[in-house]
C-alpha positions as CSV (number, residue, x, y, z in Angstrom):
1,X,5.4,-6.8,-19.9
2,X,2.5,-8.5,-21.7
3,X,1.4,-11.7,-20.0
4,X,1.8,-14.8,-22.0
5,X,1.0,-18.4,-21.3
6,X,4.3,-19.4,-19.9
7,X,5.0,-22.8,-18.5
8,X,7.3,-23.9,-15.7
9,X,9.5,-25.8,-18.0
10,X,11.3,-25.3,-21.2
11,X,11.9,-27.1,-24.3
12,X,14.7,-27.6,-26.8
13,X,15.8,-29.6,-29.7
14,X,15.7,-33.3,-29.8
15,X,16.3,-36.1,-32.3
16,X,13.6,-37.1,-34.9
17,X,11.1,-39.0,-32.8
18,X,10.3,-41.7,-35.2
19,X,13.3,-43.8,-36.1
20,X,13.8,-47.5,-37.0
21,X,16.7,-47.5,-34.6
22,X,14.5,-46.6,-31.5
23,X,14.3,-50.2,-30.2
24,X,18.0,-50.2,-29.9
25,X,18.2,-47.3,-27.6
26,X,18.1,-47.1,-23.8
27,X,15.0,-46.6,-21.7
28,X,16.2,-43.2,-20.6
29,X,14.6,-44.0,-17.1
30,X,17.2,-43.8,-14.1
31,X,16.0,-46.5,-11.8
32,X,17.5,-44.7,-9.0
33,X,14.9,-42.0,-9.3
34,X,12.1,-44.5,-8.5
35,X,10.8,-45.4,-5.0
36,X,9.4,-48.9,-4.9
37,X,8.0,-48.5,-1.5
38,X,5.1,-46.8,-3.3
39,X,2.7,-48.3,-5.6
40,X,1.9,-46.6,-9.0
41,X,-1.9,-46.5,-8.1
42,X,-1.3,-45.2,-4.6
43,X,1.0,-42.3,-5.2
44,X,2.4,-42.4,-8.7
45,X,4.4,-39.2,-8.1
46,X,6.5,-40.8,-5.3
47,X,6.6,-44.2,-7.1
48,X,8.4,-42.3,-10.1
49,X,10.3,-39.5,-8.2
50,X,10.7,-40.6,-4.6
51,X,14.3,-41.8,-5.1
52,X,15.2,-38.6,-6.8
53,X,13.9,-36.6,-4.0
54,X,15.8,-38.5,-1.4
55,X,19.1,-38.0,-3.3
56,X,18.5,-34.4,-3.8
57,X,17.6,-32.7,-0.4
58,X,16.9,-29.0,-0.4
59,X,20.0,-26.9,0.1
60,X,19.9,-23.5,1.9
61,X,19.9,-21.7,-1.4
62,X,16.6,-23.2,-2.6
63,X,13.0,-23.0,-1.6
64,X,12.2,-25.5,-4.4
65,X,14.7,-27.7,-6.2
66,X,13.6,-30.2,-8.8
67,X,15.1,-32.0,-11.8
68,X,14.2,-28.9,-13.8
69,X,16.2,-26.7,-11.3
70,X,19.2,-29.0,-11.7
71,X,19.0,-28.5,-15.6
72,X,18.9,-24.7,-14.9
73,X,22.1,-25.1,-12.7
74,X,23.9,-26.8,-15.6
75,X,22.8,-24.0,-17.9
76,X,24.0,-21.5,-15.5
77,X,27.4,-23.1,-15.6
78,X,27.4,-22.9,-19.5
79,X,26.5,-19.2,-19.4
80,X,29.1,-18.6,-16.8
81,X,31.8,-20.2,-19.1
82,X,30.7,-18.2,-22.0
83,X,30.8,-14.9,-20.1
84,X,34.2,-15.8,-18.5
85,X,35.6,-16.4,-21.9
86,X,34.5,-13.1,-23.1
87,X,35.5,-11.2,-19.9
88,X,39.0,-12.7,-20.2
89,X,39.8,-11.1,-23.6
90,X,40.5,-7.5,-24.8
91,X,37.3,-6.2,-26.1
92,X,36.7,-3.3,-28.3
93,X,34.9,-0.2,-26.7
94,X,31.2,-0.5,-27.6
95,X,31.4,-4.0,-28.9
96,X,28.8,-6.5,-27.6
97,X,31.6,-8.5,-25.9
98,X,32.7,-5.3,-24.0
99,X,29.2,-4.9,-22.7
100,X,28.8,-8.4,-21.6
101,X,32.1,-8.4,-20.0
102,X,31.6,-5.1,-18.2
103,X,28.1,-5.8,-17.0
104,X,29.2,-9.1,-15.5
105,X,32.4,-7.6,-13.9
106,X,30.4,-4.6,-12.4
107,X,28.1,-7.1,-10.7
108,X,31.0,-9.1,-9.5
109,X,33.0,-6.2,-8.0
110,X,31.9,-6.4,-4.5
111,X,34.7,-4.0,-3.3
112,X,33.4,-1.2,-5.7
113,X,29.7,-1.8,-4.7
114,X,30.4,-1.7,-1.0
115,X,32.8,1.2,-1.0
116,X,30.9,3.5,-3.4
117,X,27.3,2.5,-3.0
118,X,26.3,5.7,-1.1
119,X,27.4,8.1,-3.8
120,X,25.8,6.0,-6.4
121,X,22.5,5.8,-4.4
122,X,22.6,9.6,-3.6
123,X,23.0,10.4,-7.3
124,X,20.0,8.2,-8.0
125,X,17.7,9.3,-5.3
126,X,18.4,13.0,-5.1
127,X,16.5,13.1,-1.9
128,X,17.1,14.0,1.9
129,X,13.8,12.7,3.2
130,X,11.7,14.9,5.5
131,X,14.3,17.5,5.7
132,X,12.8,18.7,2.3
133,X,10.4,21.6,2.1
134,X,7.0,21.1,0.5
135,X,8.6,23.0,-2.4
136,X,11.6,20.7,-2.8
137,X,9.2,17.7,-2.5
138,X,7.1,19.0,-5.4
139,X,10.2,19.6,-7.3
140,X,11.4,16.1,-6.8
141,X,8.0,14.8,-7.9
142,X,8.3,16.9,-11.1
143,X,11.9,16.4,-12.0
144,X,13.5,13.3,-10.3
145,X,10.4,11.1,-10.5
146,X,9.9,11.4,-14.2
147,X,13.5,10.5,-14.7
148,X,13.1,7.3,-12.6
149,X,10.1,6.5,-14.7
150,X,12.2,6.6,-17.8
151,X,14.7,4.2,-16.0
152,X,12.0,1.6,-15.3
153,X,11.1,2.3,-11.7
154,X,7.5,1.0,-11.2
155,X,4.8,3.6,-10.6
156,X,1.3,3.2,-9.3
157,X,0.3,1.6,-12.7
158,X,2.0,-0.1,-15.6
159,X,2.3,0.7,-19.2
160,X,3.3,-1.5,-22.1
161,X,2.9,-1.8,-25.8
162,X,2.0,-5.1,-27.5
163,X,-0.5,-6.6,-29.9
164,X,-4.1,-5.2,-29.9
165,X,-6.0,-8.3,-29.0
166,X,-8.9,-7.5,-31.4
167,X,-6.7,-6.2,-34.1
168,X,-3.6,-8.5,-33.7
169,X,-1.6,-7.2,-36.5
170,X,-1.2,-3.9,-34.8
171,X,0.2,-2.8,-31.5
172,X,-1.6,-0.9,-29.0
173,X,-0.7,1.1,-25.9
174,X,-2.0,-0.7,-22.8
175,X,-2.5,0.6,-19.3
176,X,-2.8,-2.0,-16.5
177,X,-3.0,-2.1,-12.8
178,X,0.2,-2.0,-10.9
179,X,1.8,-0.3,-7.9
180,X,1.9,-3.4,-5.7
181,X,5.4,-4.4,-4.5
182,X,4.0,-7.7,-3.2
183,X,2.8,-8.5,-6.7
184,X,-0.9,-9.2,-6.2
185,X,-3.8,-8.1,-4.1
186,X,-4.1,-11.1,-1.9
187,X,-1.2,-10.3,0.2
188,X,-2.7,-6.9,1.2
189,X,-6.3,-7.9,1.6
190,X,-6.5,-11.5,2.9
191,X,-6.8,-12.0,6.8
192,X,-5.1,-15.2,7.2
193,X,-2.3,-15.7,9.5
194,X,0.3,-16.2,6.8
195,X,-0.8,-13.0,5.0
196,X,-0.7,-11.0,8.2
197,X,2.8,-12.3,8.8
198,X,3.9,-11.3,5.3
199,X,2.6,-7.7,5.8
200,X,4.3,-7.3,9.1
201,X,7.6,-8.5,7.6
202,X,7.1,-6.2,4.6
203,X,6.8,-3.1,6.8
204,X,9.9,-4.1,8.7
205,X,11.8,-4.5,5.3
206,X,10.6,-1.1,4.2
207,X,11.8,0.5,7.6
208,X,15.1,-1.4,7.5
209,X,16.0,-0.6,3.9
210,X,15.0,2.9,4.2
211,X,17.2,3.5,7.3
212,X,20.1,1.8,5.6
213,X,19.6,4.2,2.8
214,X,20.0,7.2,4.9
215,X,16.6,8.0,6.3
216,X,16.0,8.6,10.0
217,X,14.0,6.0,12.1
218,X,10.9,8.2,12.2
219,X,11.0,9.0,8.6
220,X,11.6,5.3,7.7
221,X,8.5,4.4,9.9
222,X,6.4,7.1,8.1
223,X,7.6,5.7,4.6
224,X,6.6,2.3,5.7
225,X,3.1,3.6,6.9
226,X,2.6,5.5,3.7
227,X,3.6,2.6,1.4
228,X,1.4,0.0,3.0
229,X,-1.7,2.4,3.1
230,X,-1.3,3.3,-0.5
231,X,-0.6,-0.1,-1.8
232,X,-3.4,-1.4,0.1
233,X,-5.8,1.1,-1.4
234,X,-4.7,0.1,-4.9
235,X,-4.8,-3.5,-4.1
236,X,-8.4,-3.4,-2.9
237,X,-9.4,-1.9,-6.3
238,X,-7.1,-4.3,-8.2
239,X,-8.2,-7.7,-9.8
240,X,-7.0,-11.0,-8.4
241,X,-4.8,-13.4,-10.3
242,X,-7.8,-15.5,-11.2
243,X,-9.7,-12.4,-12.5
244,X,-6.8,-11.4,-14.7
245,X,-7.3,-14.7,-16.6
246,X,-10.3,-13.3,-18.4
247,X,-9.2,-11.6,-21.6
248,X,-12.5,-10.1,-22.6
249,X,-13.0,-8.4,-19.1
250,X,-9.4,-7.1,-19.3
251,X,-9.8,-5.5,-22.8
252,X,-11.3,-1.9,-22.7
253,X,-10.1,0.1,-25.7
254,X,-10.8,3.8,-25.9
255,X,-9.4,6.7,-27.7
256,X,-6.9,9.1,-26.1
257,X,-9.2,11.8,-25.8
258,X,-11.6,9.4,-23.9
259,X,-8.7,8.4,-21.7
260,X,-8.2,12.1,-20.6
261,X,-11.9,12.6,-20.2
262,X,-12.6,9.5,-18.2
263,X,-9.4,9.6,-16.0
264,X,-8.7,13.3,-15.6
265,X,-6.9,12.8,-12.4
266,X,-3.6,11.6,-14.1
267,X,-1.6,13.9,-16.4
268,X,-1.5,11.7,-19.4
269,X,0.1,14.3,-21.6
270,X,3.0,14.7,-19.1
271,X,3.3,11.0,-18.7
272,X,3.6,10.0,-22.3
273,X,5.7,13.0,-23.2
274,X,8.1,12.1,-20.5
275,X,8.6,8.8,-22.2
276,X,8.9,10.2,-25.7
277,X,5.5,8.9,-26.8
278,X,4.0,11.8,-28.8
279,X,0.9,11.1,-30.8
280,X,-0.9,8.4,-28.6
281,X,-4.3,7.7,-30.5
282,X,-5.8,4.8,-28.6
283,X,-5.2,2.9,-25.4
284,X,-6.5,-0.2,-23.8
285,X,-7.4,0.1,-20.2
286,X,-6.9,-3.3,-18.5
287,X,-8.4,-2.7,-15.2
288,X,-10.2,0.7,-15.0
289,X,-11.2,0.6,-11.3
290,X,-7.5,0.2,-10.2
291,X,-6.6,3.3,-12.4
292,X,-9.5,5.2,-10.9
293,X,-8.0,4.4,-7.6
294,X,-4.7,5.7,-8.7
295,X,-6.5,9.1,-9.5
296,X,-7.8,9.1,-6.0
297,X,-4.5,8.4,-4.4
298,X,-3.0,11.4,-6.3
299,X,-5.7,13.7,-5.3
300,X,-6.0,12.7,-1.6
301,X,-2.6,11.7,-0.5
302,X,-0.1,14.4,0.4
303,X,2.9,15.1,-1.8
304,X,5.1,13.7,0.8
305,X,3.2,10.4,0.8
306,X,3.4,10.3,-2.8
307,X,7.0,10.9,-2.9
308,X,7.5,8.2,-0.2
309,X,5.9,5.5,-2.3
310,X,7.8,6.4,-5.4
311,X,11.0,6.6,-3.4
312,X,10.2,3.1,-1.9
313,X,9.7,1.6,-5.3
314,X,13.0,3.1,-6.4
315,X,14.9,1.8,-3.4
316,X,13.3,-1.6,-3.6
317,X,14.1,-1.9,-7.4
318,X,17.9,-1.2,-7.0
319,X,18.5,-2.9,-3.6
320,X,20.3,-5.8,-5.4
321,X,22.5,-3.3,-7.4
322,X,24.2,-1.4,-4.6
323,X,25.9,-2.8,-1.6
324,X,25.8,-6.3,0.1
325,X,23.7,-5.0,3.2
326,X,21.0,-3.7,0.8
327,X,21.0,-7.1,-1.0
328,X,20.9,-9.0,2.3
329,X,18.0,-6.9,3.4
330,X,16.2,-7.6,0.1
331,X,16.8,-11.3,0.2
332,X,15.8,-11.4,3.8
333,X,12.2,-10.5,2.9
334,X,11.8,-12.0,-0.7
335,X,14.0,-15.0,-0.2
336,X,13.5,-16.0,3.4
337,X,10.0,-14.6,4.4
338,X,8.3,-15.1,1.2
339,X,9.8,-18.3,-0.1
340,X,11.5,-20.0,2.8
341,X,15.1,-19.8,1.4
342,X,17.9,-19.9,3.9
343,X,20.8,-18.6,1.7
344,X,21.2,-16.2,-1.0
345,X,22.5,-17.2,-4.4
346,X,26.2,-16.9,-4.8
347,X,27.3,-13.6,-6.4
348,X,28.4,-15.2,-9.6
349,X,24.9,-16.6,-10.2
350,X,23.4,-13.2,-9.6
351,X,25.9,-11.6,-12.0
352,X,25.0,-14.2,-14.8
353,X,21.3,-13.3,-14.2
354,X,22.2,-9.6,-14.6
355,X,23.7,-10.4,-18.0
356,X,20.9,-12.6,-19.0
357,X,18.4,-10.0,-18.0
358,X,20.1,-7.0,-19.6
359,X,21.9,-8.5,-22.6
360,X,19.8,-11.5,-23.1
361,X,19.9,-12.0,-26.8
362,X,23.5,-10.9,-27.1
363,X,24.4,-13.6,-24.7
364,X,22.0,-15.9,-26.6
365,X,24.0,-15.5,-29.8
366,X,27.1,-16.9,-28.0
367,X,24.9,-19.7,-26.6
368,X,23.4,-21.1,-29.8
369,X,26.8,-20.8,-31.5
370,X,28.3,-23.2,-29.1
371,X,25.3,-25.3,-27.8
372,X,22.6,-25.4,-30.5
373,X,23.8,-26.8,-34.0
374,X,21.5,-26.4,-37.1
375,X,20.7,-30.1,-37.2
376,X,19.2,-29.9,-33.7
377,X,16.9,-27.2,-34.9
378,X,15.9,-29.3,-37.9
379,X,15.1,-32.3,-35.7
380,X,13.0,-30.3,-33.4
381,X,10.9,-28.9,-36.1
382,X,10.4,-32.5,-37.3
383,X,9.2,-33.6,-33.8
384,X,6.8,-30.6,-33.6
385,X,5.3,-31.5,-36.9
386,X,4.6,-34.9,-35.7
387,X,2.9,-33.5,-32.6
388,X,0.7,-31.2,-34.8
389,X,-0.5,-34.2,-36.7
390,X,-1.5,-36.0,-33.5
391,X,-3.3,-32.9,-32.2
392,X,-5.2,-32.8,-35.5
393,X,-6.2,-36.3,-35.0
394,X,-7.3,-35.7,-31.4
395,X,-9.4,-32.7,-32.6
396,X,-11.1,-35.0,-35.3
397,X,-12.3,-37.5,-32.6
398,X,-13.8,-35.0,-30.1
399,X,-17.6,-35.4,-29.6
400,X,-17.9,-32.0,-27.8
401,X,-16.8,-30.2,-30.9
402,X,-19.2,-29.6,-34.0
403,X,-17.9,-30.2,-37.3
404,X,-17.7,-26.5,-38.1
405,X,-15.7,-25.8,-34.9
406,X,-13.4,-28.9,-35.7
407,X,-12.8,-27.2,-39.2
408,X,-11.8,-23.8,-37.6
409,X,-9.8,-25.5,-35.0
410,X,-7.8,-27.4,-37.7
411,X,-7.2,-24.1,-39.4
412,X,-5.9,-22.5,-36.3
413,X,-3.7,-25.6,-35.8
414,X,-2.3,-25.3,-39.3
415,X,-1.7,-21.5,-38.8
416,X,0.6,-22.2,-35.8
417,X,3.8,-19.9,-36.1
418,X,6.5,-22.4,-34.8
419,X,9.7,-20.9,-33.3
420,X,12.6,-23.1,-32.5
421,X,15.9,-22.5,-30.9
422,X,16.7,-18.7,-31.5
423,X,15.3,-15.7,-33.3
424,X,15.6,-15.1,-37.0
425,X,17.0,-11.5,-36.2
426,X,18.7,-10.2,-33.1
427,X,18.2,-7.3,-30.9
428,X,20.5,-4.4,-31.6
429,X,22.2,-3.2,-28.3
430,X,24.4,-0.7,-30.0
431,X,23.1,2.4,-28.2
432,X,23.1,0.7,-24.8
433,X,26.2,2.0,-22.9
434,X,27.6,-0.2,-20.2
435,X,30.5,0.9,-17.8
436,X,31.8,0.0,-14.5
437,X,29.1,1.0,-12.1
438,X,26.5,-1.9,-11.5
439,X,23.7,0.5,-10.4
440,X,24.3,2.7,-13.3
441,X,24.5,-0.2,-15.7
442,X,21.1,-1.7,-14.5
443,X,19.5,1.7,-14.7
444,X,20.9,2.2,-18.3
445,X,19.5,-1.5,-19.2
446,X,16.0,-0.4,-17.8
447,X,16.0,2.8,-19.7
448,X,17.1,1.1,-22.8
449,X,14.2,-1.5,-22.7
450,X,11.6,1.1,-22.4
451,X,13.2,3.1,-25.4
452,X,13.5,0.0,-27.3
453,X,9.8,-1.0,-26.7
454,X,8.7,2.5,-27.9
455,X,10.9,2.7,-31.0
456,X,10.0,-0.8,-32.2
457,X,6.3,-1.0,-31.3
458,X,4.7,2.5,-30.8
459,X,2.4,3.1,-33.6
460,X,3.8,0.3,-35.5
461,X,2.6,-3.0,-36.6
462,X,3.2,-6.3,-34.7
463,X,6.6,-8.0,-35.5
464,X,5.7,-11.7,-35.6
465,X,9.5,-12.6,-35.4
466,X,9.9,-10.9,-32.0
467,X,10.8,-13.4,-29.3
468,X,9.5,-13.1,-25.7
469,X,12.2,-15.3,-24.3
470,X,16.0,-15.4,-24.9
471,X,17.4,-18.6,-26.6
472,X,19.1,-19.8,-23.6
473,X,15.8,-19.6,-21.4
474,X,14.8,-22.8,-19.9
475,X,11.1,-22.4,-20.7
476,X,8.6,-22.3,-23.5
477,X,5.3,-20.5,-24.4
478,X,2.3,-20.0,-26.4
479,X,1.3,-16.5,-27.4
480,X,-2.4,-16.2,-28.4
481,X,-2.0,-12.8,-30.3
482,X,0.3,-14.2,-32.8
483,X,-0.7,-17.8,-32.5
484,X,2.7,-18.9,-32.1
485,X,4.4,-21.6,-30.1
486,X,8.0,-21.0,-29.0
487,X,10.7,-23.5,-27.9
488,X,14.0,-21.9,-27.0
489,X,17.2,-23.8,-27.3
490,X,17.6,-23.8,-23.4
491,X,17.5,-27.5,-22.8
492,X,19.5,-30.1,-24.7
493,X,19.7,-32.7,-22.0
494,X,17.6,-34.8,-19.7
495,X,15.1,-34.9,-18.2
496,X,13.5,-33.4,-21.4
497,X,15.5,-35.0,-24.0
498,X,18.0,-37.9,-24.1
499,X,19.7,-38.6,-27.4
500,X,20.5,-42.1,-26.2
501,X,16.8,-42.9,-25.1
502,X,14.2,-44.3,-27.3
503,X,10.8,-42.7,-28.2
504,X,8.9,-43.7,-25.2
505,X,11.1,-41.6,-23.1
506,X,11.3,-38.6,-25.3
507,X,7.6,-38.4,-26.2
508,X,6.8,-38.7,-22.5
509,X,9.1,-35.8,-21.6
510,X,9.7,-33.2,-24.3
511,X,6.8,-34.5,-26.5
512,X,4.3,-33.7,-23.7
513,X,5.7,-30.3,-23.3
514,X,5.3,-29.5,-26.9
515,X,1.6,-30.9,-26.8
516,X,1.3,-28.7,-23.7
517,X,2.0,-25.5,-25.7
518,X,0.0,-26.7,-28.6
519,X,-3.1,-27.2,-26.6
520,X,-2.8,-23.8,-25.0
521,X,-4.2,-22.5,-28.2
522,X,-7.5,-24.4,-27.3
523,X,-7.6,-24.0,-23.5
524,X,-10.0,-21.7,-21.7
525,X,-8.1,-18.6,-22.7
526,X,-6.4,-19.6,-26.0
527,X,-9.7,-20.8,-27.4
528,X,-11.0,-17.2,-27.4
529,X,-8.5,-16.2,-30.1
530,X,-8.8,-17.1,-33.7
531,X,-6.1,-18.3,-36.1
532,X,-5.0,-14.7,-36.7
533,X,-4.6,-13.9,-33.0
534,X,-7.7,-11.9,-32.6
535,X,-9.8,-12.0,-29.5
536,X,-13.1,-13.2,-31.1
537,X,-15.6,-15.9,-30.6
538,X,-15.3,-18.6,-33.1
539,X,-17.0,-21.5,-31.2
540,X,-20.7,-22.0,-31.4
541,X,-22.8,-21.6,-28.2
542,X,-23.3,-25.2,-27.9
543,X,-19.7,-26.1,-28.4
544,X,-18.7,-23.5,-25.7
545,X,-21.3,-25.0,-23.3
546,X,-20.0,-28.6,-23.7
547,X,-16.4,-27.4,-23.4
548,X,-17.1,-25.5,-20.1
549,X,-18.9,-28.6,-18.8
550,X,-15.8,-30.6,-19.3
551,X,-13.4,-28.0,-18.1
552,X,-15.3,-27.7,-14.8
553,X,-14.5,-31.4,-14.0
554,X,-10.8,-30.2,-14.2
555,X,-11.5,-27.2,-12.1
556,X,-13.3,-29.0,-9.3
557,X,-10.8,-31.9,-9.2
558,X,-8.0,-29.5,-8.5
559,X,-10.0,-27.4,-6.2
560,X,-10.4,-30.6,-4.0
561,X,-6.7,-31.1,-3.7
562,X,-5.3,-30.2,-0.3
563,X,-1.7,-29.4,-0.8
564,X,-1.0,-28.5,2.8
565,X,-3.3,-29.0,5.8
566,X,-6.0,-26.4,5.4
567,X,-4.6,-25.1,2.1
568,X,-6.2,-26.2,-1.2
569,X,-5.1,-25.7,-4.7
570,X,-6.7,-23.0,-6.7
571,X,-8.6,-24.9,-9.7
572,X,-9.6,-21.6,-11.3
573,X,-6.1,-20.0,-11.3
574,X,-4.3,-23.2,-12.5
575,X,-7.0,-24.2,-15.0
576,X,-5.3,-23.2,-18.2
577,X,-2.1,-25.0,-17.3
578,X,-3.8,-28.0,-16.0
579,X,-5.8,-28.3,-19.3
580,X,-2.5,-27.9,-21.2
581,X,-0.8,-30.7,-19.2
582,X,-3.8,-33.0,-19.8
583,X,-3.8,-32.2,-23.5
584,X,0.0,-32.5,-23.7
585,X,-0.2,-36.0,-22.3
586,X,-3.1,-37.0,-24.7
587,X,-1.5,-35.6,-27.8
588,X,2.0,-36.8,-27.0
589,X,0.7,-40.4,-26.3
590,X,-1.1,-40.6,-29.5
591,X,2.0,-39.2,-31.3
592,X,4.1,-41.8,-29.5
593,X,1.8,-44.5,-30.5
594,X,1.7,-43.3,-34.2
595,X,5.6,-43.2,-34.2
596,X,6.1,-46.8,-33.0
597,X,3.1,-48.6,-34.5
598,X,5.3,-50.2,-37.2
599,X,8.2,-50.9,-35.1
600,X,7.0,-51.6,-31.4
601,X,9.4,-50.9,-28.6
602,X,10.7,-53.6,-26.3
603,X,10.4,-53.9,-22.5
604,X,13.4,-52.3,-21.0
605,X,14.5,-52.3,-17.3
606,X,11.3,-54.1,-16.5
607,X,9.0,-51.4,-17.9
608,X,6.9,-51.4,-21.1
609,X,7.1,-48.5,-23.5
610,X,3.8,-47.2,-22.3
611,X,4.9,-47.2,-18.6
612,X,8.2,-45.5,-19.7
613,X,6.2,-42.8,-21.4
614,X,4.4,-41.9,-18.2
615,X,7.6,-42.3,-15.9
616,X,9.4,-39.8,-18.2
617,X,6.6,-37.4,-17.8
618,X,6.7,-37.8,-14.1
619,X,10.5,-37.5,-13.7
620,X,10.3,-34.0,-15.2
621,X,8.5,-32.9,-12.0
622,X,10.6,-34.6,-9.3
623,X,11.2,-31.9,-6.7
624,X,11.5,-30.9,-3.0
625,X,9.7,-27.7,-1.8
626,X,9.4,-25.6,1.3
627,X,6.2,-24.8,3.0
628,X,6.6,-21.2,2.4
629,X,7.1,-21.7,-1.2
630,X,4.0,-23.9,-1.6
631,X,1.9,-21.2,0.1
632,X,3.3,-18.5,-2.3
633,X,2.8,-20.6,-5.4
634,X,-0.8,-21.5,-4.4
635,X,-1.7,-17.7,-4.3
636,X,0.3,-16.6,-7.4
637,X,1.4,-19.5,-9.8
638,X,-1.0,-20.4,-12.7
639,X,0.8,-23.8,-12.8
640,X,0.1,-26.6,-10.3
641,X,2.7,-27.8,-7.9
642,X,5.0,-30.5,-9.4
643,X,3.4,-33.3,-7.3
644,X,0.0,-32.5,-8.6
645,X,1.1,-32.0,-12.2
646,X,1.5,-35.7,-11.9
647,X,-1.0,-37.0,-9.4
648,X,-3.6,-34.5,-10.6
649,X,-3.2,-35.6,-14.2
650,X,-2.6,-39.4,-14.3
651,X,-6.2,-40.3,-12.9
652,X,-7.7,-38.6,-16.0
653,X,-5.5,-40.5,-18.6
654,X,-7.1,-43.8,-19.6
655,X,-3.9,-45.1,-21.0
656,X,-2.2,-44.7,-17.7
657,X,-4.7,-47.1,-16.1
658,X,-3.9,-49.5,-18.8
659,X,-0.2,-49.2,-18.6
660,X,0.0,-49.9,-14.8
661,X,-3.1,-51.9,-14.4
662,X,-4.8,-49.5,-12.1
663,X,-8.1,-50.8,-10.7
664,X,-10.9,-49.6,-8.4
665,X,-8.8,-50.9,-5.5
666,X,-6.2,-48.2,-6.0
667,X,-6.5,-45.0,-4.0
668,X,-5.8,-42.8,-7.2
669,X,-8.6,-44.5,-9.2
670,X,-11.2,-42.1,-10.6
671,X,-14.4,-43.6,-12.2
672,X,-14.3,-43.1,-15.9
673,X,-17.4,-41.0,-15.9
674,X,-15.8,-38.6,-13.6
675,X,-12.5,-38.1,-15.5
676,X,-11.6,-35.2,-17.6
677,X,-12.7,-35.7,-21.2
678,X,-11.4,-33.0,-23.3
679,X,-8.7,-34.3,-25.6
């Protein structure tokens, strides 16, 4: 799917931020979350969240657990209750309630899964391994594999349809690098001990799941060898996560005729015809070198090897939808090896996730009806308006922006399309059939999603009302091609919003998140898109130079952070999110001061309003995390680790120094001339 600027936390509605009654409300700060054995200027993260961490040790199910995850757990219970209520009633065949109930029940029916998995798997794969002749292998590649593509099984590259980044009102077919089960090139090419360990475990996982699926030992080993060899070839030609952050370098628009001429090693007519996409006119090639390598793979690798990698992608995709042993093997690699988890999620959570993934907006309609009243939406919209005013004020005072750039930036800010709570129109699932087989259901969902994308986007204009998250999602995003900020209804409780807390808390928590999303429109990526969502230069060269000088301070500061002995953060990969955190803090603090200037808040629980603002922000990120998860996230996550979203930000916020009296004697002190000065 199209990559958006997603953040690791979500937003939802809250009360109007500015009220005359604010001084009568509580602080919102749970003093038990603090750890007074730390000083604010020594380790603000532990000072603000150390108590929470001690009270919430990691359980076997989690590789990372924080206050955010606790909120997700609460939300899971809500979704489970909604699904249970639907599943307990008599539902008309073909109704959305029937589909929700049957998808959930098929995921929960362990007896059916374990007793009948082999028949369902055999029906899906239609393959007897190396007992096949070359003729049968070619037949499988020409008949079975195209059907799997229509069901969403990943191939050696990816295709999606979304806004043309230089003609944002219209959709464009996009071809991008893919084919990497491990998700990114680093795991295939890095020579460090951890990467070597992961590759070794990956091959064992391939062998074990292949044997469990009916392949002999030698055949399973051959599948493993073919998969790792081919995926490594593609990885070496692919771009890194950091390189993928450059929108200009990943935009290569050509005609369909040019696509076939420049990449003749792939049967594009057959590929698009198989998906029902007749009449492709233009495409965007995200990463041409990776696609050229796919051509070489198809020309140089044997049909058996090509069949093996497609078979593996199919097996890996459905491992969680068949029997418990397949799921255990899948979790053993992705959960234990990759993340350090010790225990899989209980079946009911996986079943809820299946409904969320397959019928998300249908479930969302039930969710908002019960948990998101209209007045909450209105209050959230008012708060966002307050933050927009504050961001405009921050733009006006920046000395690195020329007057002309400020004018255009203001126009972009005014053009933000704000989405709150839930979509104006809902997805239509009427032609998605759900029955009693979990595997068939999930394959039907995959096929439906591809068809839905094609029928709603192929050769059609962009629908600005489309949502890229469901209403119940605990997250938020900024999308540059529609210049929109979206805040689903997923969070209606602390640590983001507390109806009983005053503005200091709520601006420090949810207010910063709103500001975070807004300033994504002006970070190192978002700033390359204009108010209409087109990828175009709208800053002067002088503005761009001054901007890059300032963001380099942010990049270098985070590059210097040693998150584990010998492992440093990636300041380039996390640059956009770090800038958005910084911007969110600056904008929300200004909005907070605006909201309370005529009615200053009192000291509560021994903390000034300004101190509570920063404590509220820090408490959002209280968490415990395993070493394996740290290592994984440093390679792949554009968001900083929770600890450094606090300790990596506070030293660059002047108001934090003033609030807690931080001086040169404190370890977290950074001289003013070395602080980030963007917002």
